[in-house]
C-alpha positions in Angstrom: 22.1 12.9 7.7 24.7 13.2 4.9 25.2 9.6 4.7 21.4 9.0 4.8 21.3 11.3 1.5 24.4 9.5 -0.2 22.6 6.2 0.7 19.5 7.2 -1.2 21.1 8.6 -4.1 23.1 5.6 -4.7 19.9 3.5 -4.6 18.4 2.2 -7.9 15.9 4.9 -9.7 13.5 2.0 -9.6 13.5 2.0 -6.2 13.7 5.5 -5.4 10.4 5.7 -7.7 8.5 3.0 -6.1 9.1 4.4 -2.6 8.0 7.9 -3.8 4.7 6.6 -5.1 4.3 4.1 -2.0 4.9 6.0 1.0 2.0 8.8 -0.4 -0.4 5.9 -0.7 0.4 4.8 3.4 0.3 8.3 4.4 -3.0 9.1 3.2 -4.2 5.4 4.5 -3.5 6.5 7.8 -3.9 10.2 7.7 -7.3 10.5 6.1 -9.5 8.1 8.2 -7.9 10.0 11.2 -9.1 13.3 9.7 -12.3 12.1 9.2 -12.6 10.9 13.0 -11.5 14.3 14.0 -14.0 15.9 11.7 -16.7 14.1 12.4 -15.9 14.6 16.3 -15.9 18.0 15.6 -19.2 18.3 14.2 
């Protein structure tokens, strides 16, 4: 775990920012349709 944190800290700032911006977008695209599907299923 600590080794992984060290690798993250050694990455360039631009790459880190890109990951921080991209991951929530992918998370949203994956989770939101499932939530809508569950919501329509419950209704």
